[in-house]
C-alpha positions, -999 to +999 in steps of 0.1 A: +000+064+144-011+083+181+021+100+191+002+113+220-016+077+230+022+067+226+027+088+251+000+082+276+008+042+273+047+049+283+034+077+312+011+054+326+045+031+341+059+063+352+065+095+350+094+100+325+111+132+304+112+140+269+138+124+259+130+094+275+098+093+259+112+097+228+138+063+233+112+045+246+086+052+218+111+042+198+123+010+211+086-007+208+082+008+176+120-005+160+119+036+153+098+029+124+079+057+134+108+081+146+104+112+169+124+141+175+127+159+209+103+185+193+072+169+184+073+145+219+075+182+238+051+198+217+029+169+223+039+173+259+023+210+257-010+197+244-019+169+270-006+188+297-031+219+287-058+189+281-055+177+321-041+141+314-006+148+321+010+172+344+042+184+359+059+165+382+093+175+391+128+172+381+153+140+379+188+145+392+197+159+362+172+186+360+148+176+335+116+179+339+094+148+345+057+144+336+031+123+348-001+110+334-031+118+351-062+103+360-082+117+339-051+111+313-054+070+326-092+069+313-082+081+274-057+060+276-079+032+284-109+044+258-079+041+234-073+008+240-110-003+240-124+016+208-116+004+175-091+019+157-111+047+130-112+034+089-136+050+075-113+085+068-085+059+056-051+083+049-041+089+023-017+066+003+010+078-017+012+046-044-024+045-047-026+087-055+004+079-083-015+054-096-046+065-101-025+098-115-009+070-145-041+062-158-038+075-193-011+102-182+004+110-219+041+095-219+035+072-188+040+033-190+016+022-157+024-010-160+065+000-157+058+021-128+034-016-109+069-032-123+095-009-102+071-005-074+071-040-071+109-047-070+110-018-041+078-037-021+095-074-025+133-060-016+112-044+015+094-069+026+125-093+023+142-068+053+114-072+072+114-106+073+150-105+082+141-074+112+118-102+120+143-134+125+165-107+144+134-102+167+125-132+169+160-148+177+168-119+203+139-125+224+148-168+224+182-158+238+171-134+266+200-114+253+174-075+257+141-065+266+116-091+263+089-067+261+101-042+240+112-071+223+079-083+216+060-052+209+089-048+170+081-084+169+040-075+170+051-039+147+072-057+120+053-090+116+025-058+106+045-040+082+056-077+067+020-085+064+012-050+047+037-052+020+021-085+011-009-068+003+010-045-013+025-068-038-009-083-041-029-051-051-006-047-077-004-076-096-040-073-091-041-039-108-013-053-143-042-082-145-076-053-141-056-032-169-046-060-191-084-074-192-094-041-196-071-027-230-075-064-245-117-057-244-111-017-254-088-038-283-120-054-291-146-024-289-124-009-313-116-036-337-147-049-352-149-085-370-145-080-405-174-079-431-183-117-446-181-126-481-214-131-496-229-153-517-233-145-559-236-177-572-272-184-571-280-165-611-303-176-635-272-184-656-251-205-626-213-194-620-188-180-640-153-191-627-121-169-635-099-181-659-065-182-640-077-192-606-111-209-608-119-185-584-156-171-586-155-137-601-178-125-580-163-136-554-129-125-556-130-088-552-145-090-522-123-118-503-092-098-514-110-072-493-118-091-470-077-099-461-068-063-465-092-054-437-074-081-420-043-076-428 
């Protein structure tokens, strides 16, 4: 999440002070990515250093106001136009956890997947309720429609993200089952076939007690023992 550009976007609407920027940022994103005042002022200091914002006096309460500069406005518009870079995806804890669990001693990776699936579904249900609340607020007109629409877009992205995660977990479990079956087949080859020993010069000599060919009976017993 680009806090830097998020603050520039808020400052384009007019000068603001640090805690005001934090409140508006969290309002637009539904507190999905909460900020603390220290983060805001550290980012503002860097933006000022880079010439993208500048101090703009104080308000009636003595808060230092910041305003976006022409360079900051140009940087903001370039950010809007530039696709988000996906060549270096952020580290995903769940993907790392499953990758480390493969073959780890004493770890039931299917249990890990099942536990995460339950948590992901609960999160999806929570996000769906939040979406319903945002839609109700927009339709009722009881709050700032701009902020509610912004929050609606964020929460819908979270819903799609959790849906994709649940599908990936299902796929991962199916993949592990298929690989385990393939490994089992390679480790347990088919038993040897019984050898026909009846083609002799003297004919067939039958076992008197069971009627089974005396030459093949030991091999059949061996095959049964192998299968068991």
